[in-house]
C-alpha positions in Angstrom: -18.1 14.3 15.3 -17.8 12.7 18.8 -16.4 9.3 19.6 -19.8 7.6 19.5 -20.5 9.1 16.0 -17.1 8.0 14.8 -17.8 4.5 16.1 -21.0 4.3 14.1 -19.2 5.7 11.0 -16.7 2.8 11.5 -19.5 0.3 11.5 -21.0 1.9 8.3 -17.5 1.8 6.7 -16.9 -1.9 7.5 -20.4 -2.8 6.3 -19.7 -0.9 3.1 -16.6 -3.0 2.5 -18.8 -6.1 2.3 -20.4 -4.7 -0.9 -20.2 -6.8 -4.0 -20.8 -3.7 -6.2 -17.4 -3.1 -7.9 -18.7 -0.6 -10.4 -17.0 2.8 -10.6 -19.5 5.5 -9.6 -19.8 9.0 -11.1 -16.5 10.6 -10.0 -14.8 13.8 -10.9 -11.4 13.2 -12.6 -8.7 15.6 -11.7 -5.1 15.9 -12.9 -2.2 16.2 -10.4 1.0 17.7 -11.7 4.1 15.9 -10.3 7.8 16.6 -11.1 7.9 13.8 -13.7 4.5 14.4 -15.4 0.8 14.2 -14.4 -1.2 11.8 -12.4 -4.9 11.1 -13.0 -7.1 10.9 -9.9 -10.7 9.9 -9.2 -12.4 12.3 -6.8 -15.4 10.8 -4.9 -17.6 13.6 -3.5 -20.0 12.9 -0.7 -23.7 13.9 -1.1 -23.7 16.1 2.0 -21.1 18.4 3.5 -17.7 16.7 3.5 -16.3 15.6 6.8 -12.7 15.9 5.5 -10.5 14.8 2.7 -8.9 11.3 2.5 -6.3 10.4 -0.1 -6.3 6.7 -0.9 -3.0 5.3 -2.2 -3.2 1.9 -3.9 -0.7 -0.9 -3.5 1.3 -2.7 -6.2 -1.5 -3.6 -8.5 -1.9 -2.9 -12.2 -5.5 -1.6 -12.0 -4.4 0.7 -9.2 -7.1 3.1 -8.0 -9.6 1.2 -10.1 -8.9 -2.2 -8.7 -12.4 -3.4 -7.8 -11.4 -3.9 -4.2 -10.1 -0.3 -4.0 -13.2 1.1 -5.6 -15.3 -0.5 -2.8 -13.0 1.1 -0.2 -13.3 4.5 -1.9 -17.1 4.3 -2.1 -17.3 3.2 1.5 -15.3 6.2 2.6 -17.4 8.5 0.4 -20.7 7.1 1.8 -19.8 7.9 5.4 -19.2 11.5 4.4 -15.6 12.0 3.3 -14.2 13.5 0.1 -11.9 10.8 -1.4 -9.2 11.5 -3.8 -7.6 8.4 -5.4 -4.7 8.9 -7.8 -3.4 6.4 -10.3 0.3 6.0 -9.4 1.7 4.8 -12.7 5.1 3.7 -11.4 3.5 1.7 -8.5 0.9 0.1 -10.8 3.7 -1.0 -13.2 5.4 -2.8 -10.3 8.3 -0.4 -10.3 9.9 0.1 -6.8 12.0 3.3 -6.6 12.4 6.5 -4.6 10.2 8.1 -7.3 7.2 6.3 -5.7 7.8 8.4 -2.5 8.2 11.7 -4.4 5.0 11.0 -6.4 3.1 10.5 -3.2 4.6 13.7 -1.7 3.7 15.8 -4.8 0.2 14.5 -4.9 -0.4 15.3 -1.2 0.9 18.8 -1.7 -1.3 19.4 -4.7 -4.5 17.9 -3.3 -4.1 19.8 0.0 -3.9 23.1 -1.9 -7.1 22.6 -3.8 -9.8 24.5 -1.8 -12.6 22.9 -3.7 -11.8 19.4 -2.6 -9.7 20.2 0.5 -10.9 23.4 2.1 -9.0 22.6 5.4 -5.7 22.4 3.5 -4.9 19.1 5.1 -5.6 15.5 4.0 -5.6 12.1 5.7 -4.0 9.0 4.1 -5.5 5.5 3.7 -3.0 3.1 2.2 -2.6 -0.7 2.1 0.5 -2.9 1.7 3.7 -1.6 0.2 2.2 1.9 -0.3 1.3 2.1 3.4 5.0 2.1 4.2 5.8 4.5 1.3 3.1 6.9 2.8 4.8 6.7 6.2 8.1 7.5 4.7 6.6 10.4 2.7 5.0 11.7 6.0 8.4 11.8 7.7 9.1 14.9 5.6 8.2 17.8 7.8 6.7 19.8 4.8 4.5 16.9 3.9 3.5 16.1 7.5 2.1 19.6 7.9 -0.5 18.7 5.2 -1.6 15.5 6.8 -4.1 14.9 9.7 -3.4 11.2 10.1 -2.5 8.0 8.3 -4.1 4.5 8.2 -1.6 2.0 6.9 -2.8 -1.6 6.4 -0.2 -4.4 6.2 2.8 -2.0 6.2 6.4 -3.2 6.7 9.1 -1.8 8.9 12.3 -3.1 7.3 12.3 -3.8 3.6 15.3 -6.1 3.7 13.7 -8.4 6.2 10.6 -8.6 4.0 12.5 -9.4 0.9 14.7 -12.1 2.5 11.6 -13.6 4.1 9.7 -13.9 0.8 12.7 -15.3 -1.0 13.5 -17.8 1.7 10.0 -19.2 2.4 8.4 -21.0 -0.5 5.0 -21.0 1.3 4.6 -17.3 1.2 2.9 -15.2 -1.4 4.3 -15.6 -4.9 2.8 -12.4 -6.2 4.8 -10.3 -3.7 7.9 -12.4 -4.3 7.8 -11.9 -8.1 7.4 -8.2 -7.8 10.6 -8.1 -5.6 12.5 -10.3 -8.1 11.4 -8.0 -10.9 12.9 -5.0 -9.1 16.0 -6.3 -7.3 17.2 -9.4 -9.3 18.7 -7.1 -12.0 21.2 -6.0 -9.4 22.5 -9.6 -9.2 22.3 -10.8 -12.9 22.0 -7.6 -15.0 19.7 -7.5 -18.0 17.7 -10.4 -19.4 14.6 -9.3 -21.2 13.1 -12.7 -21.7 13.6 -13.7 -18.1 12.1 -10.5 -16.6 9.2 -10.7 -19.0 8.5 -14.2 -17.7 8.6 -12.8 -14.1 6.2 -10.0 -14.9 3.8 -12.3 -16.7 3.8 -14.6 -13.7 3.0 -11.6 -11.5 0.0 -10.7 -13.8 -1.2 -14.3 -13.7 -1.2 -14.1 -9.9 -3.0 -10.8 -9.8 -5.7 -11.8 -12.2 -5.8 -15.4 -10.8 -5.3 -16.8 -14.3 -3.2 -19.9 -14.1 -0.3 -19.4 -16.5 -2.6 -17.6 -19.0 -0.2 -14.8 -19.5 3.0 -16.7 -18.9 2.5 -19.9 -21.0 2.9 -18.5 -24.6 6.1 -16.6 -23.6 7.5 -19.5 -21.6 7.2 -21.9 -24.5 9.3 -19.5 -26.6 12.1 -19.0 -24.0 15.6 -20.4 -24.4 16.2 -23.6 -22.4 18.7 -21.9 -20.2 16.3 -19.0 -19.3 13.5 -21.5 -18.6 15.7 -23.4 -16.2 16.8 -20.2 -14.5 13.2 -19.0 -14.2 12.0 -22.4 -12.8 14.7 -22.2 -10.1 13.7 -18.7 -9.2 10.1 -19.8 -8.9 10.7 -23.0 -6.9 14.1 -23.0 -5.2 14.5 -20.8 -2.1 18.2 -21.5 -1.7 18.7 -20.3 -5.3 16.9 -17.1 -4.6 18.8 -16.5 -1.4 22.1 -16.8 -3.2 21.1 -14.0 -5.5 19.7 -12.0 -2.5 23.2 -12.2 -0.9 24.8 -10.9 -4.1 22.3 -8.0 -4.1 23.1 -7.1 -0.5 26.8 -7.1 -1.2 26.3 -4.5 -4.0 26.8 -1.0 -2.6 26.2 2.5 -4.0 22.7 3.4 -5.2 21.4 -0.1 -4.5 22.2 0.1 -0.9 20.8 3.6 -0.7 17.5 2.4 -2.2 17.1 -0.4 0.4 18.0 2.0 3.2 15.6 4.7 2.0 12.7 2.2 1.6 12.8 1.0 5.2 10.3 2.9 7.4 12.5 2.3 10.5 15.2 4.6 9.0 12.6 7.5 8.9 10.6 6.8 12.0 12.3 9.3 14.3 10.7 12.2 12.2 7.2 10.7 12.2 5.1 12.8 14.5 1.5 12.6 13.3 -1.3 10.2 14.4 -1.0 6.8 12.8 -3.3 3.8 12.7 -1.6 0.5 11.9 -3.8 -2.5 10.9 -2.4 -5.9 10.1 -3.7 -9.3 9.3 -2.5 -11.9 11.7 -1.9 -14.4 8.9 -0.5 -12.0 6.4 1.6 -14.1 4.0 3.6 -11.2 2.6 4.5 -9.0 5.5 4.4 -10.6 9.0 2.2 -8.8 11.5 5.2 -8.3 13.8 6.3 -5.6 11.3 3.4 -3.4 12.3 4.0 -4.3 16.0 7.6 -3.1 15.6 6.5 0.2 14.0 3.9 0.7 16.7 6.3 0.1 19.6 8.8 2.6 18.1 6.1 5.2 17.5 4.8 4.9 21.1 8.3 5.1 22.4 8.7 8.4 20.6 5.4 9.7 22.1 3.6 9.5 18.7 -0.2 9.0 19.0 -0.5 5.6 17.4 -3.0 2.7 17.4 -2.3 -0.9 16.5 -4.9 -3.5 15.4 -3.8 -7.0 14.5 -6.7 -9.1 13.4 -7.7 -12.3 11.7 -10.3 -10.5 9.7 -8.0 -9.4 6.9 -5.1 -10.8 4.8 -2.2 -8.8 3.3 -3.3 -5.3 2.4 -6.8 -6.7 1.8 -9.8 -4.5 2.6 -12.6 -6.9 2.4 -13.4 -7.9 6.0 -15.1 -11.1 7.0 -17.8 -9.9 9.3 -18.4 -13.5 10.6 -15.7 -13.2 13.3 -17.9 -11.1 15.6 -15.5 -11.2 18.5 -12.9 -9.2 16.6 -15.2 -6.6 15.1 -15.2 -4.2 18.1 -11.4 -3.9 18.0 -11.6 -3.1 14.3 -14.5 -0.7 14.7 -12.6 1.1 17.5 -9.5 1.3 15.4 -11.2 2.9 12.4 -13.1 5.3 14.7 -9.6 6.5 15.8 -8.7 7.2 12.2 -12.0 8.9 11.3 -11.8 11.2 14.3 -8.4 12.3 13.3 -9.3 12.6 9.6 -12.2 15.0 10.5 -11.9 18.5 9.1 -11.6 20.5 12.3 -14.2 23.0 11.0 -16.9 20.3 11.2 
């Protein structure tokens, strides 16, 4: 594949993302052993000889690899000639943020890259949006894992997790879905256990995901104790209240501090050496675009082959591009062509 072919593949890919067909095609399901169990994965095989193997890693979404938007991404990559392996990361899909997320990604990369039938070259490329884009970058900072990866495309990734959490807690106008996921994971450090409260937070998260206004939350909310309802309402609507709890979280040491440190890409960036494409929506309402700019500057400073594309064509971690803004399309096409050239099986 030369640069011109990669450019045309990028156009085909972007056009494929405009599809309204969210149906799951005929895929081969494989099982991926990990240290804590087994992951199911959908394998999309191209009709002709594969150009290479791409592992797609879904963001924090309950449908995971079978989120309709993600199915469209996988089918678009398949149609331009890549083998696509898309695991269902159970912990990530259940909104659980932990170091296990990173280990699961590492284990899946090692397993998939060892399967000659779907990855004859022994190396994969990674396509990952949102929170999982940053997790993928952290996983790739491990030398053993990096040796199995050709390149990474991270969409809407963050650099420093603490900055993102504080920003979402402090700014009421930012995305509630992301805020609720972070509260679900980090608020217990401040207040301990409260089953009713955390159920309300999770149900609100599901209402946001499915765009169902209080459908999941309302029956539970009506049964909550008055004190829990008041607390929940403050969490939902009062930035100062959230920040007070965030300050408590930051003061806690031990494993809590270790987790926040380990989840920040900037703490691993010195060992990232492989080619990286960073794509970010200019108006991202979860992770500001300057997070990808920060990562890109640090990677370039280290001599890492990295490309940055900040565009108005996408929102946070979204992969459905609005092809109406024609002036920005060439930049996006060129960016994806960089990724596809690097993702190519060198035997092709």
